[in-house]
Legacy VTK file of the C-alpha trace (Angstrom):
# vtk DataFile Version 3.0
C-alpha trace
ASCII
DATASET POLYDATA
POINTS 402 float
-65.342 21.440 -24.562
-67.958 19.064 -25.973
-66.706 16.864 -28.787
-69.364 15.210 -30.985
-68.594 12.740 -33.766
-71.014 11.023 -36.150
-68.640 8.024 -36.285
-68.366 5.283 -33.676
-64.560 5.637 -33.656
-62.066 8.422 -32.921
-60.249 10.434 -35.566
-62.801 10.994 -38.340
-61.116 10.840 -41.761
-57.691 10.110 -40.230
-58.678 7.013 -38.266
-56.840 3.669 -38.310
-58.852 0.569 -39.316
-58.427 -3.066 -38.342
-58.546 -5.700 -41.081
-62.293 -6.383 -40.820
-63.092 -2.642 -40.972
-60.737 -2.242 -43.947
-62.444 -5.069 -45.851
-65.908 -3.740 -45.013
-64.946 -0.304 -46.322
-63.371 -1.439 -49.600
-64.790 -4.906 -50.307
-68.250 -4.883 -48.736
-69.268 -8.242 -47.348
-66.104 -10.159 -48.201
-63.991 -11.418 -45.286
-60.194 -11.024 -45.179
-58.174 -14.157 -46.034
-56.729 -15.922 -42.973
-53.297 -15.933 -44.653
-52.681 -12.249 -43.876
-53.227 -12.586 -40.137
-55.645 -11.593 -37.384
-57.857 -8.529 -37.843
-56.891 -7.052 -34.455
-53.174 -7.037 -35.411
-53.847 -4.363 -38.038
-54.092 -0.586 -37.631
-54.279 0.751 -41.188
-54.165 4.568 -41.413
-56.692 6.159 -43.726
-54.471 9.265 -43.968
-50.912 7.924 -43.572
-48.478 10.576 -42.338
-45.151 10.553 -40.494
-44.117 13.267 -38.031
-40.936 15.319 -38.266
-38.996 14.504 -35.080
-38.369 18.223 -34.478
-41.494 19.489 -36.241
-44.522 21.455 -35.123
-46.709 18.447 -34.240
-44.104 16.975 -31.872
-43.803 20.388 -30.188
-47.610 20.459 -29.794
-47.637 16.923 -28.327
-44.906 17.796 -25.817
-46.461 21.172 -24.931
-49.887 19.625 -24.261
-48.538 16.525 -22.510
-50.273 14.115 -24.911
-46.907 12.322 -25.246
-47.615 10.456 -22.003
-50.422 8.562 -23.771
-48.370 7.609 -26.839
-45.260 5.592 -27.707
-43.198 6.597 -30.726
-40.569 4.834 -32.768
-38.149 6.324 -35.288
-38.811 5.711 -38.993
-35.980 3.773 -40.658
-35.515 5.535 -43.977
-36.139 8.669 -46.038
-35.723 8.217 -49.784
-36.219 10.072 -53.043
-36.976 8.719 -56.523
-34.534 10.084 -59.081
-33.941 9.002 -62.693
-35.723 5.682 -62.207
-33.962 4.719 -58.952
-34.562 5.070 -55.202
-31.854 6.963 -53.268
-31.419 7.838 -49.593
-32.006 11.550 -49.010
-28.821 13.307 -47.801
-29.435 15.874 -45.066
-25.948 17.205 -44.204
-22.833 18.313 -46.083
-21.130 15.007 -45.177
-24.015 12.885 -46.479
-24.127 14.990 -49.646
-20.490 14.084 -50.329
-21.332 10.362 -50.194
-24.610 10.489 -52.115
-24.858 8.721 -55.517
-27.480 11.324 -56.457
-24.717 13.672 -57.624
-21.434 13.627 -59.506
-18.140 14.647 -57.890
-18.184 18.401 -58.650
-21.901 18.710 -57.926
-21.300 17.069 -54.525
-18.856 19.819 -53.611
-21.283 22.538 -54.648
-24.158 20.873 -52.768
-21.920 20.351 -49.721
-21.205 24.107 -49.612
-24.930 24.868 -49.851
-25.793 22.403 -47.045
-23.039 23.975 -44.929
-24.445 27.480 -45.517
-27.891 26.258 -44.438
-26.505 24.460 -41.361
-24.593 27.562 -40.226
-27.398 30.038 -41.027
-28.973 31.701 -37.985
-31.813 34.110 -38.648
-30.819 36.472 -35.828
-27.072 36.444 -36.576
-26.244 38.492 -39.710
-22.627 37.225 -39.644
-23.983 33.842 -40.819
-25.940 35.354 -43.746
-22.857 35.957 -45.938
-24.317 39.233 -47.141
-27.551 37.666 -48.412
-31.007 38.858 -47.364
-33.091 35.690 -47.638
-36.350 37.564 -47.083
-35.757 39.581 -50.256
-34.305 36.949 -52.617
-36.165 33.913 -53.972
-35.202 30.271 -53.400
-34.217 30.082 -57.055
-31.821 33.042 -56.673
-30.204 31.539 -53.563
-29.754 28.117 -55.170
-28.317 29.649 -58.356
-25.583 31.348 -56.259
-24.287 27.841 -55.522
-24.608 26.715 -59.154
-26.646 23.604 -58.345
-28.110 21.647 -61.256
-31.819 20.897 -61.751
-31.421 17.343 -60.517
-30.015 18.508 -57.142
-32.571 21.303 -56.815
-35.284 18.693 -57.379
-34.364 16.446 -54.454
-33.463 19.319 -52.094
-36.724 21.178 -52.760
-39.022 18.152 -52.557
-37.351 15.471 -50.396
-35.494 17.703 -47.889
-37.528 20.931 -47.815
-40.732 18.896 -48.475
-42.343 21.314 -50.936
-45.332 19.769 -52.752
-44.607 21.403 -56.120
-42.160 23.853 -57.707
-43.941 27.096 -56.729
-41.477 27.480 -53.810
-38.741 28.519 -56.282
-40.309 31.967 -56.635
-40.958 32.379 -52.877
-38.551 34.010 -50.347
-35.436 31.859 -49.798
-35.808 32.017 -46.000
-38.555 29.358 -46.319
-36.423 26.678 -47.996
-33.590 27.328 -45.518
-35.932 26.945 -42.515
-37.377 23.739 -43.951
-33.930 22.271 -44.694
-32.820 23.107 -41.154
-35.916 21.415 -39.718
-35.124 18.275 -41.730
-31.486 18.157 -40.553
-32.439 18.907 -36.910
-35.065 16.143 -37.037
-32.536 13.615 -38.390
-30.071 14.610 -35.648
-32.658 14.370 -32.876
-32.884 10.572 -32.884
-29.683 9.800 -34.794
-31.878 7.636 -37.025
-31.895 7.010 -40.736
-34.691 9.550 -41.264
-36.155 12.732 -39.745
-39.484 11.014 -39.070
-41.166 9.302 -36.132
-44.436 7.370 -36.017
-46.629 6.141 -33.125
-46.862 2.462 -32.229
-50.334 1.144 -33.204
-50.795 3.806 -35.911
-52.142 7.342 -36.132
-55.526 6.425 -34.643
-53.676 6.719 -31.310
-53.298 10.514 -31.752
-56.970 11.568 -31.466
-57.448 9.067 -28.617
-54.506 10.656 -26.779
-56.091 14.104 -27.122
-59.469 12.690 -26.050
-57.921 11.369 -22.826
-56.200 14.699 -22.163
-59.472 16.552 -22.829
-61.267 14.307 -20.305
-58.659 15.171 -17.642
-59.620 18.849 -18.058
-63.372 18.199 -18.000
-63.991 17.805 -21.732
-66.772 15.461 -22.884
-66.641 13.075 -25.850
-69.759 11.779 -27.609
-69.111 9.253 -30.363
-71.784 7.779 -32.660
-73.903 10.961 -32.746
-75.799 10.692 -36.065
-76.674 13.672 -38.275
-74.686 16.262 -36.320
-75.988 19.578 -37.682
-74.336 22.923 -36.974
-77.063 25.472 -36.095
-76.866 29.204 -36.879
-78.994 32.094 -35.520
-80.747 34.819 -37.541
-77.509 36.825 -37.744
-75.640 33.853 -39.196
-73.659 33.160 -36.019
-73.152 29.667 -34.618
-75.544 28.774 -31.811
-74.833 25.070 -31.333
-74.944 21.552 -32.735
-78.058 19.360 -33.034
-78.159 15.543 -33.040
-81.181 13.252 -32.510
-83.436 16.205 -31.653
-81.144 17.593 -28.931
-79.136 20.806 -29.354
-75.912 21.464 -27.478
-75.539 25.251 -27.371
-72.152 26.874 -27.814
-70.570 30.143 -28.934
-67.925 28.528 -31.139
-67.905 25.383 -33.269
-64.793 23.712 -34.698
-65.379 21.080 -37.399
-64.085 19.427 -40.539
-65.575 20.357 -43.958
-68.040 17.431 -44.019
-70.175 18.987 -41.255
-70.778 22.313 -43.088
-70.867 21.613 -46.862
-72.394 25.048 -47.516
-69.315 26.839 -46.101
-66.551 25.055 -48.041
-65.321 24.698 -51.633
-63.749 21.729 -53.393
-60.063 22.339 -54.144
-58.955 18.971 -55.485
-58.965 15.221 -55.027
-56.522 12.729 -53.485
-55.814 9.274 -54.914
-54.372 6.642 -52.576
-53.398 2.987 -53.008
-53.187 0.761 -49.909
-51.089 -2.407 -50.228
-50.572 -5.290 -47.805
-47.229 -7.016 -48.499
-44.980 -9.727 -47.072
-41.689 -7.859 -47.569
-40.140 -4.387 -47.237
-40.056 -2.099 -50.283
-37.115 -3.193 -52.507
-34.000 -0.962 -52.587
-34.714 0.631 -49.183
-32.077 -1.305 -47.185
-34.739 -3.670 -45.789
-36.397 -0.730 -43.986
-39.483 -1.631 -41.951
-40.694 1.964 -42.104
-39.878 4.359 -44.906
-40.971 7.374 -46.911
-40.164 7.754 -50.599
-40.913 11.069 -52.301
-41.287 11.068 -56.080
-40.796 14.701 -57.180
-43.262 15.962 -59.808
-40.593 16.432 -62.484
-39.536 12.767 -62.310
-42.983 11.746 -63.581
-43.955 14.840 -65.590
-46.638 15.709 -63.013
-47.810 19.005 -61.498
-47.313 17.786 -57.899
-45.343 15.113 -56.041
-46.260 11.478 -55.392
-45.642 9.927 -51.961
-44.874 6.346 -50.905
-45.222 5.446 -47.221
-44.482 2.066 -45.657
-44.752 0.731 -42.115
-44.945 -2.784 -40.692
-45.433 -5.111 -37.753
-42.435 -3.385 -36.090
-44.761 -0.394 -35.446
-47.601 -2.755 -34.367
-49.785 -1.928 -37.366
-49.797 -5.361 -39.068
-49.427 -9.070 -38.344
-45.921 -10.511 -37.888
-44.063 -10.494 -41.193
-46.549 -8.148 -42.898
-45.958 -4.642 -44.286
-48.464 -1.930 -45.224
-47.559 0.459 -48.029
-49.445 3.494 -49.317
-49.019 5.449 -52.541
-50.652 8.911 -52.456
-50.969 11.789 -54.907
-53.036 14.865 -55.632
-55.300 13.589 -58.457
-54.439 14.897 -61.927
-56.711 12.494 -63.861
-59.825 10.338 -63.364
-57.903 7.066 -63.176
-56.273 6.264 -59.787
-54.897 2.873 -60.905
-53.010 4.354 -63.869
-51.960 7.556 -62.077
-50.504 5.766 -59.043
-48.794 3.016 -61.095
-45.267 4.583 -60.926
-45.431 4.441 -57.114
-47.051 0.983 -56.976
-44.329 -0.357 -59.313
-41.736 0.438 -56.604
-43.452 -1.841 -54.063
-42.697 -5.245 -55.591
-45.256 -8.093 -55.216
-48.329 -7.228 -53.101
-50.743 -9.585 -51.288
-53.727 -7.211 -51.379
-54.327 -3.834 -53.045
-57.091 -1.261 -52.445
-57.743 2.137 -54.037
-59.187 5.086 -52.123
-60.192 8.507 -53.483
-61.540 11.523 -51.644
-62.255 15.179 -52.410
-60.345 17.952 -50.655
-62.168 21.029 -49.316
-61.195 24.436 -47.946
-63.393 26.773 -45.892
-64.994 29.795 -47.633
-66.555 31.382 -44.537
-65.280 34.193 -42.307
-64.929 32.664 -38.811
-64.700 36.107 -37.210
-68.312 36.796 -38.269
-69.969 33.359 -37.823
-67.737 31.718 -35.125
-67.515 28.525 -37.188
-63.902 27.320 -37.460
-63.411 24.809 -40.281
-60.289 22.784 -40.981
-58.922 22.066 -44.460
-59.129 18.470 -45.758
-56.002 16.303 -45.446
-53.633 16.559 -48.418
-51.641 13.808 -50.171
-48.353 14.465 -48.328
-47.028 11.719 -46.056
-45.900 14.124 -43.325
-47.856 16.318 -40.917
-46.320 19.750 -41.504
-49.145 21.226 -43.645
-51.860 19.785 -41.352
-50.294 21.209 -38.177
-49.955 24.679 -39.705
-53.708 24.583 -40.456
-54.520 23.500 -36.870
-52.280 26.161 -35.293
-53.838 28.830 -37.508
-57.311 27.728 -36.305
-56.052 27.825 -32.691
-54.948 31.441 -33.139
-58.287 32.429 -34.742
-60.270 30.735 -31.940
-58.278 31.934 -28.922
-56.661 35.112 -30.225
-53.348 33.720 -28.938
-50.380 33.061 -31.150
-49.250 29.449 -30.897
-46.123 28.704 -28.848
LINES 1 403
402 0 1 2 3 4 5 6 7 8 9 10 11 12 13 14 15 16 17 18 19 20 21 22 23 24 25 26 27 28 29 30 31 32 33 34 35 36 37 38 39 40 41 42 43 44 45 46 47 48 49 50 51 52 53 54 55 56 57 58 59 60 61 62 63 64 65 66 67 68 69 70 71 72 73 74 75 76 77 78 79 80 81 82 83 84 85 86 87 88 89 90 91 92 93 94 95 96 97 98 99 100 101 102 103 104 105 106 107 108 109 110 111 112 113 114 115 116 117 118 119 120 121 122 123 124 125 126 127 128 129 130 131 132 133 134 135 136 137 138 139 140 141 142 143 144 145 146 147 148 149 150 151 152 153 154 155 156 157 158 159 160 161 162 163 164 165 166 167 168 169 170 171 172 173 174 175 176 177 178 179 180 181 182 183 184 185 186 187 188 189 190 191 192 193 194 195 196 197 198 199 200 201 202 203 204 205 206 207 208 209 210 211 212 213 214 215 216 217 218 219 220 221 222 223 224 225 226 227 228 229 230 231 232 233 234 235 236 237 238 239 240 241 242 243 244 245 246 247 248 249 250 251 252 253 254 255 256 257 258 259 260 261 262 263 264 265 266 267 268 269 270 271 272 273 274 275 276 277 278 279 280 281 282 283 284 285 286 287 288 289 290 291 292 293 294 295 296 297 298 299 300 301 302 303 304 305 306 307 308 309 310 311 312 313 314 315 316 317 318 319 320 321 322 323 324 325 326 327 328 329 330 331 332 333 334 335 336 337 338 339 340 341 342 343 344 345 346 347 348 349 350 351 352 353 354 355 356 357 358 359 360 361 362 363 364 365 366 367 368 369 370 371 372 373 374 375 376 377 378 379 380 381 382 383 384 385 386 387 388 389 390 391 392 393 394 395 396 397 398 399 400 401
């Protein structure tokens, strides 16, 4: 495998930047103020995402052995924004009974639903209680337990991690699998959340895979300008050209930016990046946390995500916190659109705004051998990204992922 990258750093769009790189990207020639610490202490993710402790990405890391190049730490808290307040997300029947998100009778109903999900085993019909979850929708399953809209909102978005409300008309088996993954991930590290995150930021991930690739004879070439994917007369990939040299190959895997003629724009992401001197208020002093703001809470068409990490994950100077607010763009004004999330952060030392377009492939990889990933979405977890990668893996190798 030959890996070429036009950038002089690993990770492409999902790299982590030090303070000087961050300033250069968003403020041009300005230099960062000395008050926020040394540049090298910072690893600021350009696409901030946590990993589910029992999710697909962790299984991939363990399966490939990349874990030996990385150190992970549990994320302190998982929260949801509901009726103007931040609440911890309950993940079991016991937590549901204690949660201020629901009144007394609703807690009992939710507790029964969580218990059904916990006990449900796809291959054991005795746990299905006569329900065929492949034939009924999520909405039908939830209505059997009489849950109110408020409860459905946090379960669907903060536990099952759906990006919008379209899941309600999809087969109920999906929400049950996602809820089980959340609960299993919380149980795995006995932490306050289902998430883990690498020390020194996400830029460590592509470097870990680069080292593994080298062990198996793969070659990495960074800083290769104007990488151009070449096609033959039949429209099939024949290689990649940079600086007048062509590396020939039968298959090319790339992100949308390398083949603009084979992708379509499907949306835009707005993101705010804040450097702070304190944890996010009302999150029990958590040094690392995710807050999901379901679409309904803000009258939006999709959710908003708040992500925070700090010096405890080695991504900022001592005493400093980095927070991100991300959303699928629904206007032309990132400052105004992200304000509800930014308002949760409290005072900030520095604030930057980033916007980027999202693309999906339009080609048929079986006819041109060009395998294109989908752009990163606004979610602050890796589940959608990993599904895209595993689908590419199956198309490239013909093997179903493990």
